[in-house]
C-alpha positions, -999 to 999 in steps of 0.1 A, spaced: -202 827 154 -228 852 144 -214 856 109 -218 818 103 -254 811 106 -260 850 87 -238 841 63 -264 834 39 -267 839 -4 -286 876 -8 -300 852 -32 -313 830 -6 -331 864 15 -341 875 -9 -359 843 -22 -376 848 25 -383 883 19 -405 871 -12 -418 839 0 -428 862 28 -449 886 6 -469 860 -13 -472 834 12 -515 839 18 -527 827 49 -521 848 80 -509 827 103 -476 822 86 -475 859 76 -476 872 113 -451 837 129 -428 853 100 -431 887 109 -426 885 141 -398 866 143 -372 862 166 -392 877 193 -423 844 184 -427 815 212 -421 780 195 -443 773 171 -454 736 160 -480 744 130 -503 728 103 -519 759 82 -554 757 75 -542 748 35 -517 724 41 -524 694 18 -510 654 31 -509 631 1 -507 593 5 -511 563 -19 -526 585 -45 -547 597 -24 -551 631 -16 -564 650 19 -570 678 33 -588 700 61 -564 705 92 -589 680 115 -587 652 84 -552 654 85 -545 661 118 -560 630 127 -535 610 102 -511 585 127 -488 593 105 -492 637 106 -500 626 147 -460 614 153 -444 642 126 -457 671 157 -445 651 181 -411 646 171 -407 685 166 -423 690 193 -397 666 211 -371 686 191 -385 717 205 -380 712 237 -350 698 232 -341 728 220 -353 749 248 -334 730 276 -300 729 255 -301 691 255 -282 677 238 -283 643 233 -319 643 235 -318 665 205 -294 643 181 -321 619 188 -347 640 160 -317 629 131 -314 599 112 -275 574 118 -279 578 76 -287 623 79 -259 634 51 -272 669 31 -244 692 15 -217 668 35 -233 672 67 -236 645 90 -247 638 123 -215 640 136 -208 678 118 -248 684 127 -235 673 169 -207 694 166 -231 724 149 -254 730 181 -234 723 205 -218 753 192 -254 766 191 -259 763 232 -219 772 240 -227 808 222 -269 810 225 -294 811 246 -332 813 248 -338 787 219 -366 785 198 -378 781 166 -408 779 137 -417 756 112 -455 759 93 -463 733 70 -478 725 41 -473 700 28 -460 664 35 -469 631 10 -458 594 29 -438 578 -2 -432 539 8 -394 527 -6 -382 493 0 -366 506 30 -392 520 44 -425 544 47 -406 589 40 -420 613 44 -417 648 20 -425 677 47 -430 713 33 -418 736 60 -414 772 66 -398 783 100 -367 799 114 -350 796 145 -336 818 169 -317 825 201 -306 850 221 -262 858 219 -254 854 257 -223 877 252 -245 913 234 -281 894 242 -287 905 211 -319 883 196 -312 873 162 -325 850 141 -301 821 135 -311 806 104 -344 805 84 -355 789 54 -388 787 25 -409 761 16 -377 737 30 -384 700 17 -372 674 46 -365 641 45 -382 623 74 -379 585 80 -396 562 107 -372 538 126 -385 519 158 -386 545 182 -402 574 154 -401 597 127 -361 610 129 -347 638 97 -325 622 72 -324 657 56 -331 686 30 -344 684 -11 -313 695 -29 -277 677 -41 -254 661 -18 -216 668 -28 -192 646 -9 -179 675 10 -191 713 26 -158 734 40 -153 743 81 -168 780 75 -193 766 48 -231 777 51 -257 753 73 -277 744 45 -303 748 74 -291 713 95 -305 733 122 -343 718 115 
């Protein structure tokens, strides 16, 4: 199980290390350096930029006052609580029914989370938001959220604390329905299918 989540191409690992060197915020640097031992973090970075309707909003206070930002932070907080409780049903509420990324749909993501909950304990995650763009589509509002972070857990058998997944400036897509904001996928081309043994491509946030 560990190998599956750690089977990330070397180029992606190099990007993550390079990203850790170039990110200017001390909060980002400290969180990434702490890695698996860090407490859960869902954070709007001081340099975060909010773009909506041709306007640009800066400053943590102004950004946090935006209703969409507030709702999305609450959605990630709920997902983090579900993660810590290893509550599969609650976790899947974070995903939109139309979720699709690299051939992984809600059914596949649920299976992956079930395996994670079976093999790992003391799960936590880090989400550092640096940019958010609100886009109006014919189907309603959609958010493109730039995030750096990771997923951490303790192996049930060995007790070893490891990084299950990590990402640097990944663009998350979220859509809003009557129940709130949900995770739709990440930026990238979406092939029709993905082999069972393939990298998870960050479906875990």
